[in-house]
N, C-alpha and C positions, 0 to 999 in steps of 0.2 A: 874642462866639458868630460872627456871621456870619465874620469875619475869620478864627477859626480854621477854619470850614468851608470857607471859601473857598480858604484855604493846604493845606488837606487834599486838597481836588479837584483844585489844580494841581499838585500833588504827585504825587499818584495819575496825571493824564494824563501828566503830563511822564515819570515810571518807564514806564507803559506805551507811550507813544511811542518813549523809549529802548529797549527790548526789544524792538519791531517794528524799529527801523532795526539794531540787533542781529542779529535772526533774516534782512534783507535781507541784510547784511554777510556772515552764515554762508554763505546761498546762492549768494550771488556767488561766495564763494570756492569755496566744492565744485563748484561750476560749473567754474571756473576751472582746477580739477584735474581733475577729468573730460575737458575739452578737451585739457589738457595732455595726459595719460594716453592718450587716444585719439590726438593726434598723435605722442606718444612710440613707439605701436603699427604707426599708418602709418610711420614710418620704417624699424621695424623689419622690416616686411612688405617695403618695398622693399630693400631690404638683403640680405637672404633672397632674393629675385627676382632680384636682381644675383649674389649668390652661384653661384643655381642656374644663370642663365644663362653665369655663369663654365665652371662645370663643363660644362654643355653642350657650350661653346665647345672645351675641351679636351678632353674626348672625341670629337668630331667630326676633331679635329685629328688625334687620336692615329690615327683611324681610317682617314681621308685619307692619315696618315703610314705607314701599313702597308699600304694596299692600293696604295699609290704604289712601296712599298721590294716589294712581291710583283710589280707590274706590271715594274718594271725586272729582277727575278728571271726573269719569263718571257720579258720581250726577250731578257736574255742568254742562256737556253736556247736560246730559239728563233735568235740567232742561232750559236752556237756549232754548231746542228742544221744549219744553212741551210750551214756554211763546212764542215760536215764534208761535208754531200751534193754540196757546190760540187767538193771536194779528190775523194770517190771520181767525181763523172761525171766530171773531168779525166781521173783514172785510167784510166776506162775507155773513153773518148775516143783517148788513146795506144793504148788496146788494139786500137781499131778501127782506128786510124791506120795499125797495124803489118800489117794484111791478116792476121792468123795466127789462124786459126780454132781455139782451142787449148781443149779441154773444161775445164771448171773445176778438174779432178784435176791440171793442171801438165802437161800432156804440152809447154808451149812454154815457154822459160824466157823470152823478151820479152812476152810477153803476163801471165803469172803474175807479172814485175817489177815492168813497171808499173802492175797493178792494184791491187798493193799497197803502199802509200806507208807509212815510218815515220816517224813525226810523234811529239812527245811528246805523253803521253797529258793528256786535257783537263782541268783539275781543274775539277769541277763544286760548284754550290752556294757559298754567301756563305763568306771568311774568318772564322775565329778573329776578328780583329783587328775587321772590321764587325759581326759580333754581339755582340763587347764593348761596343766603343762606343754599338751601338744601347741594349744592356741597361742598360748602365752611364749614357747618356744621361735611359733614362726612369726610372731608378732617381731616381738622382739630381736629378732635376729633382723628381720627387715625395717624393721627403726635404727637396728644400730650400724647398718651397711648403710643406710641414707643420710644417718647425720655424719656420720666419721668420712668425712670428706677423703681425708690422708690414705687412710689403712679401711679398707670396708669391709673388710677380710676381719680383721681386727674386730672391728665395732660388731658387726653379726656376731660372731664369738661372745662378744660380752653383751651383750642387747639377749643373744639367744638362754642365755645360762640365765640373766637376773630374770627373765622376761618366762622362764620355766618355773623357778622359785617361787614367781610371784603367782604362780596360774596355780602352780601346784597348791601352793597355802588357801588360795580362794576356789579353788575346787574340793580340797579336802573338808575344808570348812560348809560345804555346800553337804558333803555325804554327810559328815556329823549330824546335820539337822535332818535329812533326809533318813537317817537312821539306817546307812547301807555301812556306816564306819560306826562301834559304840567309841564311846568317850573312854579314858582310862580313869 
């Protein structure tokens, strides 16, 4: 009877100790799963932060290119206005050098002819080809980045090149139709 009792007690102790070990193993597995999921969340947060920085960089890059284009446009406009002022001032200086004090109604032929210089009209603004190139490049880059899931940078470059070339071609044909560019 002692042997049965001792063997029963040993069996119970063995079963209890095995259950404790199983619970500890399950707890450690649960902890490992939780730690793994936490690491995955951190990685996803880092990926989102990188994407956000990329978007902000692209946004500032676009703003910079727009302001640069506007500055270039202003510079061209100011250059054309200063060149027309120079032409006008050179015309008025020849008027004054002739020593004819004619009124602005044109009493003297020399003053009137030197004051009015006939030049080709200045073409203002960007050409349709330039506008088409800019719009095509931006649109193509955006479309390429969206379409190319694996490598959006490469997609943006390819889309920008294709869009820019297409926009230039369409804009150039509009310039030819409007007479801004002469056909060869």
